[in-house]
C-alpha positions in Angstrom: 111.2 120.6 -44.1 114.5 119.9 -45.7 116.3 116.7 -44.5 119.5 116.3 -46.0 121.4 112.9 -45.8 124.6 113.7 -43.6 126.6 110.5 -43.1 126.9 107.4 -44.9 128.0 104.6 -42.5 128.8 101.3 -43.9 128.8 97.4 -41.4 130.0 94.4 -42.6 127.6 92.0 -40.9 128.2 87.8 -41.4 126.5 85.3 -39.7 128.2 81.9 -39.0 125.7 79.8 -40.8 128.0 77.4 -42.7 128.6 75.1 -40.2 125.2 74.0 -39.7 124.3 73.4 -43.5 121.9 76.3 -43.5 121.5 78.2 -46.7 123.3 75.1 -48.7 122.4 74.6 -52.2 124.3 72.8 -55.3 126.8 75.7 -55.8 126.6 77.7 -52.8 128.5 77.3 -49.4 129.4 80.1 -47.1 128.1 82.2 -44.3 125.2 84.5 -44.7 126.1 88.0 -44.6 124.8 91.8 -45.2 126.7 95.1 -46.5 124.0 97.0 -43.7 124.3 100.7 -44.6 122.7 103.6 -42.3 122.2 107.2 -43.6 122.4 110.0 -41.1 120.3 113.1 -41.1 120.2 116.2 -39.9 116.7 115.7 -39.1 117.6 112.7 -36.6 115.8 109.7 -38.6 118.2 107.1 -40.0 117.5 105.2 -43.5 118.8 101.7 -43.0 119.6 99.3 -46.0 121.5 96.3 -47.2 122.4 93.9 -49.6 122.7 90.0 -48.5 125.7 88.4 -49.6 127.7 85.5 -48.8 130.9 85.6 -46.6 133.9 87.0 -48.0 132.3 88.4 -50.5 130.4 90.9 -48.2 134.4 93.0 -48.5 133.9 93.6 -51.8 130.1 95.2 -51.8 131.0 97.3 -48.7 133.8 98.3 -50.7 131.8 99.3 -53.4 129.4 101.2 -51.4 131.9 103.2 -49.9 132.9 103.9 -53.6 129.6 105.1 -54.3 128.3 107.2 -51.0 129.4 110.4 -52.6 126.3 110.2 -54.3 124.1 110.1 -51.7 126.1 111.8 -48.7 125.0 115.9 -48.6 121.7 115.2 -50.7 118.3 116.4 -49.7 115.8 114.1 -49.9 113.5 116.8 -51.8 115.9 116.8 -54.7 116.1 113.1 -54.5 112.3 112.3 -55.0 112.0 115.5 -57.4 114.8 113.8 -59.9 114.5 110.5 -58.9 115.8 108.6 -62.3 118.6 111.4 -62.4 119.6 110.4 -58.9 119.5 106.8 -59.4 121.9 106.9 -62.7 124.0 108.9 -60.6 124.3 105.3 -58.8 123.6 102.9 -61.4 126.0 104.8 -63.8 128.5 106.2 -62.2 131.1 107.2 -64.7 134.1 105.8 -63.5 132.0 102.3 -61.9 129.7 101.8 -64.6 132.1 99.7 -66.7 132.7 97.2 -63.6 128.6 96.0 -64.7 127.3 97.6 -66.3 124.6 97.5 -64.1 124.9 93.8 -62.7 127.0 92.5 -60.5 128.7 94.0 -56.9 128.4 97.6 -58.2 124.5 97.5 -58.9 124.2 95.1 -55.2 125.9 98.3 -53.6 123.5 100.5 -55.8 120.8 98.8 -54.1 121.8 98.6 -51.0 122.1 102.5 -50.9 119.0 102.9 -53.0 117.3 101.0 -50.5 118.6 103.0 -47.5 117.0 106.2 -49.1 113.7 104.7 -49.7 113.7 103.3 -46.0 114.5 106.8 -45.0 111.0 108.2 -47.1 108.9 105.9 -45.4 110.1 106.7 -41.9 109.7 110.4 -42.5 106.1 109.6 -43.7 105.6 107.7 -40.4 104.6 104.2 -43.0 105.5 100.9 -43.5 107.2 100.9 -46.8 104.1 98.7 -48.6 101.5 101.4 -47.4 103.9 104.5 -48.3 104.3 102.9 -51.9 101.0 101.6 -52.5 99.4 105.3 -51.8 102.0 107.1 -53.9 100.3 108.7 -57.3 100.8 106.8 -60.3 103.0 109.5 -62.1 105.2 109.6 -59.3 105.6 106.0 -59.0 106.2 105.8 -62.8 109.0 108.9 -62.4 111.1 106.8 -60.1 111.5 103.8 -62.7 114.2 103.9 -65.3 112.7 103.3 -68.9 116.5 103.4 -70.6 116.6 99.9 -72.5 113.2 98.5 -71.4 110.4 100.9 -73.9 110.1 98.6 -76.6 108.4 95.9 -73.6 106.9 98.7 -71.3 105.9 102.5 -71.9 105.3 105.0 -69.5 102.1 105.5 -70.6 101.5 101.5 -69.9 103.0 101.9 -66.5 100.6 104.4 -65.6 97.4 102.5 -67.2 98.3 99.9 -64.6 98.9 101.6 -61.6 95.7 103.5 -62.1 93.6 100.2 -62.7 95.2 99.0 -59.7 93.5 101.5 -57.5 90.2 100.1 -58.3 89.5 98.0 -55.7 92.7 98.2 -53.4 90.3 99.0 -50.0 89.0 95.2 -50.7 92.4 94.0 -51.4 93.8 95.5 -48.3 90.8 94.2 -46.2 91.5 90.8 -47.4 95.4 90.8 -46.2 94.8 92.5 -43.0 92.6 90.0 -42.3 94.4 86.4 -43.8 97.7 87.3 -44.5 100.1 86.8 -47.9 100.4 83.3 -48.8 104.0 81.9 -48.4 106.1 79.0 -49.0 109.1 77.7 -46.9 112.5 76.5 -48.1 113.5 76.0 -44.6 113.0 72.2 -44.8 115.2 70.9 -47.8 118.5 72.5 -47.8 120.9 70.2 -49.8 123.0 69.7 -46.7 120.7 68.2 -44.4 120.7 64.8 -43.7 117.2 62.8 -44.8 115.6 62.2 -41.4 116.2 66.2 -40.8 114.4 67.0 -43.8 111.6 64.8 -42.9 111.1 66.2 -39.1 111.4 69.7 -40.8 108.8 69.1 -43.4 106.8 67.2 -40.8 106.7 70.3 -38.5 106.4 73.1 -41.4 103.2 71.0 -42.6 102.0 71.1 -39.0 102.7 74.8 -38.5 100.4 75.5 -41.5 102.4 75.7 -44.8 101.1 74.1 -47.6 103.9 75.0 -49.8 107.7 73.9 -49.6 110.7 74.3 -51.4 113.7 71.9 -51.7 117.2 72.1 -53.1 118.2 69.5 -55.9 121.1 69.4 -58.4 123.1 67.1 -56.2 123.1 63.3 -57.5 119.9 62.4 -59.2 119.2 59.6 -56.9 119.3 61.6 -53.9 117.4 64.6 -55.1 114.4 61.9 -55.8 114.9 60.3 -52.6 114.5 63.7 -50.8 111.6 64.4 -52.8 109.7 61.5 -51.9 110.2 62.4 -48.8 108.8 65.5 -48.9 105.9 64.5 -50.9 105.3 61.7 -48.7 105.0 64.2 -45.5 103.0 66.7 -47.2 100.7 64.6 -49.7 99.1 65.1 -53.0 97.7 68.4 -52.5 100.3 70.2 -51.2 103.0 72.2 -53.8 106.2 71.1 -54.0 109.0 73.7 -55.6 112.5 72.8 -56.6 115.6 74.9 -57.2 118.7 73.8 -58.9 120.8 77.2 -58.4 122.0 77.0 -61.8 124.2 74.0 -61.3 122.5 72.3 -64.5 123.3 72.4 -68.2 119.9 72.8 -70.7 120.2 69.0 -71.3 121.3 67.9 -67.7 117.9 69.8 -66.9 115.6 68.5 -68.7 116.6 65.0 -68.1 116.7 65.5 -64.0 113.4 67.1 -64.5 112.2 64.1 -66.6 113.1 61.8 -63.5 111.6 64.4 -60.8 108.3 64.8 -62.3 107.4 61.9 -60.3 106.6 64.0 -57.3 104.6 66.6 -59.3 107.0 69.6 -58.5 104.9 73.2 -59.1 107.8 74.9 -60.7 111.9 73.8 -60.9 113.8 77.4 -60.2 117.2 78.4 -61.5 117.5 75.2 -63.5 120.4 76.9 -65.5 122.7 79.6 -65.5 120.8 82.9 -64.6 121.7 84.8 -68.1 120.7 82.1 -70.6 117.5 83.0 -71.7 117.5 81.0 -74.7 118.5 77.7 -72.5 115.1 78.9 -69.6 112.9 79.1 -72.6 113.9 75.5 -73.9 113.2 74.4 -70.3 110.5 75.9 -69.8 108.7 74.2 -73.1 110.6 70.8 -72.0 108.6 70.6 -68.6 105.1 72.2 -69.8 105.2 69.1 -72.1 106.5 66.6 -70.0 104.0 67.6 -67.1 101.0 69.0 -69.0 101.5 72.2 -68.1 101.4 71.4 -64.1 105.6 72.3 -64.0 106.5 75.6 -64.9 110.1 77.5 -64.6 111.0 80.3 -61.9 113.9 82.8 -61.8 115.1 85.8 -60.8 117.0 86.0 -57.6 120.3 86.5 -59.3 118.8 87.8 -62.5 120.7 91.2 -62.7 118.5 93.8 -63.9 115.3 94.7 -65.6 116.8 94.1 -69.1 117.6 90.2 -68.4 113.8 90.4 -66.4 112.7 91.8 -70.3 113.8 89.2 -71.9 113.0 86.3 -69.8 109.4 87.5 -70.2 109.9 87.9 -73.6 111.4 84.9 -74.4 108.3 83.3 -72.7 111.3 81.8 -70.9 109.4 82.1 -66.8 106.2 81.2 -65.5 106.8 82.8 -62.4 108.7 86.1 -61.5 111.3 85.8 -58.5 112.3 89.4 -57.9 115.5 90.0 -55.5 114.9 92.8 -53.3 118.8 93.3 -53.0 120.2 91.9 -56.8 119.0 95.2 -58.4 119.4 98.5 -57.9 116.9 99.0 -55.0 113.1 99.9 -55.2 113.0 101.8 -58.4 114.2 99.0 -60.2 111.8 96.7 -58.6 109.5 99.0 -59.5 110.2 98.2 -63.5 110.1 94.8 -63.0 107.0 94.4 -61.3 105.2 96.5 -63.7 107.0 94.1 -66.6 105.7 91.3 -65.0 102.0 92.4 -65.1 102.3 93.6 -68.0 103.2 90.0 -69.5 100.8 88.2 -67.0 103.3 86.4 -65.3 103.2 86.2 -61.2 105.8 87.1 -59.0 106.6 85.4 -56.0 109.7 87.0 -54.5 112.8 85.4 -53.5 113.9 85.5 -49.9 115.5 84.3 -46.8 119.2 85.0 -46.3 119.6 88.4 -44.1 116.8 90.0 -44.3 115.4 89.4 -47.5 111.8 88.3 -45.9 111.7 91.7 -44.1 112.4 93.3 -47.5 109.9 91.6 -50.1 107.3 91.5 -47.5 106.6 95.2 -48.6 107.2 94.7 -52.3 104.4 91.3 -52.4 102.1 93.1 -50.4 102.2 96.6 -52.6 102.5 94.8 -55.8 99.0 92.8 -55.1 97.7 96.0 -53.6 98.5 98.4 -57.0 100.3 96.6 -59.5 99.4 92.4 -59.8 96.2 93.0 -58.3 95.7 89.0 -58.0 97.1 86.6 -55.4 96.4 83.6 -57.7 100.0 81.4 -57.7 101.6 84.1 -55.9 103.9 83.4 -52.5 106.8 84.7 -50.6 109.6 82.9 -49.8 110.0 82.1 -46.3 113.1 81.0 -44.5 113.3 80.8 -40.7 116.5 82.2 -40.3 117.9 85.0 -38.4 115.1 87.4 -38.1 115.6 87.8 -34.4 118.7 90.4 -35.6 116.1 92.7 -37.3 114.2 95.3 -35.1 110.9 94.9 -36.9 111.1 91.2 -37.9 108.6 89.2 -40.6 105.6 87.9 -38.6 103.6 84.6 -40.0 100.8 82.7 -38.9 99.3 79.6 -40.4 102.1 80.2 -43.3 101.0 83.0 -43.9 102.9 86.6 -43.8 101.3 89.2 -41.9 101.4 93.0 -43.0 104.2 95.0 -41.0 103.4 97.4 -39.0 106.1 100.0 -38.1 107.5 102.7 -40.3 110.1 101.8 -43.1 111.5 99.3 -45.0 111.8 97.0 -42.1 115.6 97.2 -42.7 116.8 98.4 -39.5 119.2 95.7 -37.7 119.4 96.0 -34.2 122.7 97.6 -32.8 123.9 94.7 -30.6 123.6 92.2 -33.4 125.9 94.5 -35.6 128.4 94.6 -32.8 127.8 90.9 -32.2 128.9 89.7 -35.9 130.4 92.6 -37.3 133.7 91.1 -39.5 136.3 90.6 -38.4 135.9 92.3 -35.0 132.6 91.1 -33.6 132.9 88.4 -30.6 131.3 86.2 -33.3 134.8 85.9 -35.3 137.1 86.7 -32.7 
């Protein structure tokens, strides 16, 4: 049966998180928001997708989705599946809008929202959760969805097929392991920069009691404050649990090295976004420095605002990162995430997805599970970020037990928001904003 996308509805949904300090870091302050997309079809099922934004920025991404919607409206799922790269390029390389990127920023995030909604629709029509839908696709079909333009020097289609074919071996055993134990995670909810010390201590203690053995804090404020808060967390979790740090790009390269020289005292597992997201060589220099400072115990992680697969290619080629953090919303949807997961596997770098925000946990759980089942095929050093905010607004929210994600069971990408939440928090006319 042919399925045609007949409508594209866009909702500006914003949550008032700024007043509580949720999501606060060294640079960003604002109200967590989502540009939420619904694809109506002539068959009945609706595809849901979104991109995560921050406050006023949401109106811009909503406008960008509307500007790209004509590439999706009227298409059949069958023609999209038949030529996935052609479809993807119609959005990412729109002949009049690509100039605003290219393949980065608002236009690329809008591309991702639409592309993710299409993949949600595909998985929903197949009656499978997204992780299973992807994991069961033939290698050739997965590779046919990847745009290899500008990354062939690092990864060829033949290499990608070989990685995915190898991932078929032992897949049932890996799935059984996840079904029994879940997927390891770390929590960021303990250490937002805007939280007072007593709240950091209480949240850390609670998270430890709830089973988390890996926690992340925000840094990039006054160094004495960062170190004091890090000592609080370390004192609560003991020497064996992992403590990660996230500077959200606030430091220059030399500042990052100086800060980590002091913060090395608390044995950080990684320093995330230590400098500007596009500074490949800066990240490489910091990576060399923290390796020397810590004897290899600390590594550099980044990716939540890495604009596209080409940035990731360079980070990997330059040996600038020891942990790759894909973001389901920043790049051009599942198609581009596939490229990034395959690049990470080629270079032997573990993927720990960036999450939190609005719905990112819901998205990336599927990607991490698929990565383990078909691409990376290892759990060493792999964790999914977990933030305990806003899950109640989703029809299929994440589920955790003892600090581990449980496998999603409902068909689709877990992206569907509750209609009541959309109505309540729609900007500017929702009751939450009046």
